[in-house]
N, C-alpha and C positions, 0 to 999 in steps of 0.2 A: 504493500500500500504506500509506504514511504517513497519507494522508487517511482511509482506512478505519479505521486505528488510532486516530486522533484522534476520529473520529465515534463509535466505540464508547466511548471514554473519556467523551465529552461526554454521551452517552445515559445512561451509568451514573451520572454526577454529577447530571444533571437528575432522573433517576428517584428518586434517594435524597437529593435536595437538602434535603428537609424535615428529615432527620436530621443534616445536616451542621453544624448549630449546636451539636451536642454530640458530642465525639469523644474516644477514648482508644486509641491504638495500644498494642500490648503493651509495646513498649519505652518509650513515653511514660508509661504508667501508673506505671512505676517512678519517674519524675521527680517525681511529685506525692504520694508517700507521705509525708505530713507528720508521721507518727507512727511512727517506726521507730528502733530502736537500731541504730547503724551503726558501721562501722569505716572510718576515713579513710585512704586510700592516696594516694600521690603517683604519678601515671602520666605517661608521655611519649607523647603522641599526635603522630604525624608532622606533623599539620597545625598543631600548637601551636607558635608561634614565640617567644612571650614572654608572660610573665605572672608576677605574684608574689603574687597573692591566693590565700590558702589556702581560704577559704570563700566561696561565692557562693550567691545565691538560685537557684532552679531557672531554666534547665533544665540537664539533665545530659547529658553526652556519654558514649556507650558507649566505654570505653577500648579502644584498639586493641592496644597492647603495653605490658607492665608495666615500669616503670622501677625502682621500689624498693619496699620492704616497708612494712607498717603503721608509722606513726610515733606515732599516738595514736588513742584511741577516744573521741570525744566523744559519749557515749551519749545525751545530751539534745538534740543537734543534730538538727533534723527532716529535713533533706534532705542528699543527697550533694553535696559541693562539686564545683566544676569540677576535672577532672583536668588538671594542668598542671605544667610546670617552674616553678621559683620564682626570682625575683630575690633573695629573702632567702637568701643563701648559694648557692653553686654546687651546689645539690642540696637535699635535705631538711634543714631546720633545725628541724623540729618534734619533738614528744616522744611518748613512749608512756605511755598510761594504761591499764593492764590492766583488762579488764572487771570491774566491781564491782556488787554489788547495792545499794550505797549510792546515795542519791538525788542527790548532787551531786559536782562535781569542780572543781578549780582547778589550772591549770597556769601557771607563771610561768617564763620563761627569758630570758636575755640573753647577748649575745656581742659580738665586735668588729664593726666597721662600724656600731655602735649598733643591732644587730639585737635586737629585743625581741618576744617572743611572750607572749600572755596569752589564757587561755580560762577561762570560768566558765559553768557550767550547773547547772540544778537541776530535778528532777521535783517539781513542787508537788503533783500528783496522780499516783498510780501504782497504780490499782486495776484489777481485771479489766474493768470497764466504762468507767472514766474515766481519761484521761491528759492532764496539762497540764504542758508543759515550757517553760522559758525558757532562753535562752542568749545569751552575749556572746563575741565573739572579736576579738582585736587582733593585727595584724602591722605592724611598722614598721622602717624602716632610714633612716639618715642619715649615710652615710660616703663618703669619697673613694674612688672605685672605679676610676679610670683617668685617662687624659690626652686632652686635645684635640690637634688638630694643632699648635696654637700652644703646646704644653707647659703648658697650664693644667690643673690638676686638675679632674676632674669630681666633683660630689657627687650621688649618686643618692639621691633622697628619696622615701619612700613612707610613708603612714599610712593603714592600711586597718582599718575597724571594721565589724563585722557583728553585728546583734542581731535577735532574733526570739522569737516565741511560737507554740506550736501546741497544739491541743486535739483530742481525739477522744472520742467517746462511742458505746458499743455499745447500740443499741436491740434489741428482740426480733427485728425483721425486717430491719434495716439498720444500717450503721455511718456515722457522721457524722465528717468531718474538717474542721478549720479551721486556717488558718495565716496568719501575717503576719510580714514581715521587712523590715529596712532595711539596706542595704549602702552605706557612704560611704567613698570612697577619694580621697585627694589624692596627687599625685605631680608631679615635674618632668620636662620633656623633656630629660634630661641627655645624650642621645646626640650623638656628634660628627657634623659635617657630612660627608655622603658625597661630595659633589662638591668635590674639592680645588681646582678653579678658583675657587671662592668664597673660599677662603683667600688665594689670590694677589691677588684683588681687594680684600682687606681688609674684607670684609663679615661675617666670622665673629663679631666682637664685637657685631654688631647683634642677634644672636639672643638670646632670653631663655632662660637655663638655670636661673633662680632661681624664677620665678613658678610656683606650684603649680596645676595643673589639678585640677578636682574632678569626679569621676563619682559620681552618686547613683542607687541602684536602690531602688525601693519595690515590694513585691509582696505579693499576698494571694491566697488560694485557699479554695474550699469544695468538698467532695466528698461524694458519697453512694455507698454500695455495698451491694448486697443480700447476704443471708446464707443463701441456699439454701432458702428456704421457699416457693418458687413454681415454676411451670413455666418461667419465664424468669429468668436472672441478668442483672444490670445493674450498671454503674458509670458515674457521671457526675461530671465535674470542671469547675468554672468558675474562671477565674483572671484576674487583672489585674496587669500589670506596667508600670512607668514608669521610663524611663531619661532622665537629663539630664546634660549636662556644662556647666561654668561658662563656658568660653571657646571661641570659634571660632579658626580659624587666625590671624586678625589680632590676637587677644589682647584687645583692648578691646571687641570685640563679643561678644554672647551666643552660647551654643552651641545644640545641638539638644535637642529634647524628643521622646521616642518613647513612645507609649502603645500597649500591646498588650492586646487583649481576646481571650481564648481560651476554648474549650470543647472537651470531648472526651467520648466515650462508648464503652461496650462493651456490646452486647446479645447474649446467646447462650442456647441451649437444648440440652439433651441429648435424644437420640432413638436408637432402634434399639440399645439396650443399650450405651451408653457413648460413642457418637459425638456430636460437638458441632458445631452450626452457629451461626454468629454474624456480627455486623457491627460493625466498629469504625469510628470516624470522628473527625476532628479538624478544627477550623477556628480560624484566628487572623487577626484584623484589625489591621493596623498603621496608626497615624495619627501624622503628624509635624508638628512645629511648631518654634518657636524659644523659648528661655528668656527672651529679652529682645527681643520684636518691635519695640519702639520704637527700638532701637539697632542691630538686625541688618540687614544688607543682604538684601533678600528673595531667596529662591531656592526652586525647586520641590522638593517632597518627593513621593515616589511612594507615596501612600496606597493600600493594596491589601489583598487578602484571599488567604490560602492555605488550601486545604482538601484533605483526603485522606479517601477512603472505602475501607474494606478488608473486603469479605466474605470469610469463611473457613470451612473445614470441617476439623475435627480428628478423627483416628482413632488409636486406640491398640491395638497388638497385645501379645502376651505379651512379645516382645523388641524391639518397634519402636514408634516414634511418628511420626506424619505430620500436618503441617498444610499444607493446600492453600489458597491465597488469592491475591488480587491487590490492588494499590493503584491507585486511580483518583485522580489528582491534578490540581488546577487552581490556577493563579495568575492573578489579575486585575491591572488597572492597566497600567502601561507594559510590563511583562514578561509580558503575557497568554500563557499556555500551558496546554494540556491534554495529559496524557500518562499512560501506564500503566507499571506495573512488576510483576514477580512478587512474591509474599510467601509463600515456601515454606520449611518447615523439616522436616528428616527426620533420624532417628537410628535405628540398629539395632545390637543387641548381636551382634558377630561371634563372640565367645567370652567366657567368664567374665571380667568386668572389662575388656573390650576393646570399644570402640564406634566405629563409623563414623558421621560426622555430616556434614550438608551444609545450607547455607542459601543462599537466593537471594531478595533483596528490593531495595527502592529507596525513595527518599524525596525530599521537597523540604526543602532546608536554607534557612531564612529568611535566615541571616547578618545578623540584626538587630543594632542597636547594642548591645542588652543582651548578646547572645551574644558578639559580637566583642570587646567591651571586656574580657571575661574571658579571651580568648585573646591579645589584643594591645592593651594600654591605650594604646600610642603611635601608634595609627592616627590619620590626619588627622581632627581633631574635627568637621569639617564633612561628612565622608563617610558616606553611607548605602549599604551594599553591596547588590548585586543578589542575588537568590536563586540557589542552585545546584540543579540537577536531576540526581539520580542514577537512571539507568535500570536499572542492575544493580549490586548489591553482593553478590558470591557468595563463599563459602568452603567448602572441604571438607577433611576430615582424619580421622585416626584417633587416638583417645585410648586409653591403656591403663595400668592399674595392676596388671598381672599379678604383678610382683615385690613382695616384702615391703618396704614403705617406698619403692618406686620407682614413678615415674609419668612417662609421656612423651606428647607430643602432636606429631604431624607434620601440617602443614597447608599449603594453598595456596589462592589466591583471585584474583579478577579484579573490577575495579571500573570502571564507565564513568560519568563525570559531565560534564554540559554546564555551562558557565559556572562552573567551579571557580575559586576565588580563590587568588591567590598574593601574598604581601606583598613589596613592593619599597620601597626608600628613595625619598622624595620631597623635592625641594629647591626652594625658592622664595625669591628675594631680597626679596619684597614682604610676607612674613609675619612674625609675631612669633616663632614657634617654628622651630627649626632643622631637626633631623632627625626627621621623622615618617614614617609608613608610608603608602604608597599601595597600591592593589590592581590587579593585572593579572588579567584574566579569560581563561581558556583552556579549551578542551575537553580533558579529560584522561582517559587510560586508565591503569590501574595493575595490573600483575601483582605479586603478592607471594607469597612462600613462606618457610617457616621450620620450626623445631623447638624444642620446649621440653622440658627434662628437670628432674626434681626427685627428691631423695632425702632421706629423713628417718629418723633412728634414735632411737627411743624418746623423742622430744621433747627430746633432748639435743643433737642435731646436725642441721642442715638446710642443704641446698645446692640451689640452682636455677640453671639456665642457659638462656638463650633467645636465639636468633638469628633475625633477619628480614631478608630481602632484598627491596627494592622496585624494580621496573623501571617507569619512567614513559614514556608517550608523550603529548606535549603539543602541541596544534595551536592556531593562532590562530583566533579566531572572526571570521567575516565580519560586518562591521558597516557601517551607512550612514555613520557617522562614526567616526574613530579612537577607541579606548578611552582612550588617553592621548596625551600630547604627543610621546613618543618611540616609534618603532617598533623592536622588538627582532627582529633577524634570526635569531639563534641562541637559540631558545626552550628553556628548561629548566624542570623542576619546581622553581622557585625556592623555596629555604628548606626543601625536603623532604629528609630523609636518604635515601640510597640503601641503606645497610646499617646495621643496628643490632645491638648485642650487650648483653645484660643478664646480670648475675651477682649472686648474693647468697649469703652464708654467715652462719649464726648458730649460736652455741655457748652452752650453759649449763654453765659450768665448776663452779658450785656453786649451792646454793639461793639464790634471790633475786637472782642476778646473770646478766645476759644480755649477751653481746658479739656484735656483728654488723658485717658489712662488705658494702657494695654497690658495684657497678661498672657504669658505662654508657659505651658507645662509639657515637657517631653520626657517620657519614662520608658524603661525597659531596654536601654541600650547596653550592648556588650562590646568588649574588645578582647583580643588575645595577646598576652604578653607574659614573659617569664615562664613559658611553658604551660599556661593555664588560662581559662577564660576569666575575665575580670568584668564585674558589673560597674558601669560608669555612673557617675553621679547624675541625677536628674537635672534637666534644664528647668529651672523654676525662676521665672523672670518677670518683674513688675517694673513698668516704666511710666513716667508722667511727662506731660508736655503742656506748656502754656504759650500761646501766641497772641500778639497784639498787632493789629493792622491799623496804623494811624490814618492812612489814606491809600490811594492807588499806587503811590510811589514808595512809601516807607513802611516797613514792618519790623518787628523784633520777636525773638523767641527765647525760651529757656527750657532745657530738657534735663530730667533726672532719670538715669538708667540704673538698673539693678538695685532697686530700692529695698529688696529683701537681703542684700549683701550676701548673695549666694556664690559659692565657688563651683565652677563646672568647666568642662572641656567640650568643645565640638569635635576635636580630634584628640585622641588619647595622648597625653604628654604636652598639650598646648593649652594651658589655662587661659581663660578669658578674663577681661578686665572686671574688677569689682565695681563698687559704686562709682559712678562717674557722672559728671554734669557738663553741660555745654550751653553757652550763650552766644547769640549771633544776631545779625541784622539781614534783612532782605531789601533790595532796591529794585524796583521796576522802572525802566526808563524807555 
């Protein structure tokens, strides 16, 4: 049966191979909208274990569960940043800039731990046909954050800078989009050594906690989209991304260089009174090298191509919408695979303001150095991750807004992924850096269920609450050679929370003043170190924020994070900041 399944997939890929050089899945098209006014949110994705960068270049993860509310709206920023928890403060330390029709914005903020935020953006052109935006963003910290096993204070250092420009022009029959950005981040491997035996051997001082690693991302994109003047609608995006890091694990040798060439498309046509038939496609080619070949010990890189083709049919009724489709996916190189997944979306109105929805899809996750560096910057700098293959990612639920100001969502889902990655601490006595992350690969199944409630009263009072329960089944992958040096007998979904709770309250006591509070609880996380599984401390975080908007031009804010004074880690060995505060100003001009 599996052979027939793979043959069908291969036939579909071969038959449509000519189109595979240009592709754009529906969710991927959102990633490359380089001209959109957007609202930045901080999200917690259960797969995200550590990061502190606020803005990143594409690509974008679809958020799984919401952690906290809007902190500011950089309306000149062209792309959604990576959703993630932040090292800069034990929660959100950013600010709120209410939407304004003014062309520019400036945000400046500072707090303890030497936390500094800065954002600057401007609409150079902002007409119906032409838009030209430039933006700069800065996040940094340089404070003592905890202690090593030898009672030496750790200084967590980060300096992250993102800048870019994007342009769009509306022609009579098509729209043109152009974008370019650079993201440069320096940081130290401040985390303590996970293997206490190394402390007893006296090798702890040998590791380098001061030298700054440097990750650099450069990306550019060009896109075309039709405007409904012909029998066919189309969208085409071409992009290039380059990731480099300065040091390998040995410190004195160069890091890796990853070049990604991507193309995506969507071609569709309406027929039979509103039905739509179409074909989406995506292809990415990954090429690897070293930043300093003359000094780096040679090692093989898995240059490969990942492609997805997705034929689909859309139908809309008076109270329902249906998309029927399938994904045919292929990976070349050392991980050569061909597989299929569904691509189905359905929703129906059961009653006024009450909708049942269901989605079943799948995908290839490249786990590229570009993507993983946004999720976990402390990954082994020599490591290139293998791709993950999601055969099924399904969710169903009921949403309702039947009550005045009241809304709820009850949902459940199931996900099956082969070669899922889980971060674990890696220790080596022969390297320059101490505690970095390695990756364990397992076949994983996850059932999740939860509910979300929201209530709003005349924009003066808002409250929301969301709970999610995750049940994991994780199995070791059969390999010709062991995936790592240590075999773990009691396998868990390392780093993933079992239960999560999100809460948020905001109040407007008087004009121009907003007070808000948000809470997050993440429980049931494990890691593996010192030869055994270790239960990690729960993430138990309470934050407060106050904003004052004097007029359309000037505003100010103050934030208090980690008000419960809790100690926890997103990655094992990398403690987060304790109580911290930040004050700042916003200018719209």
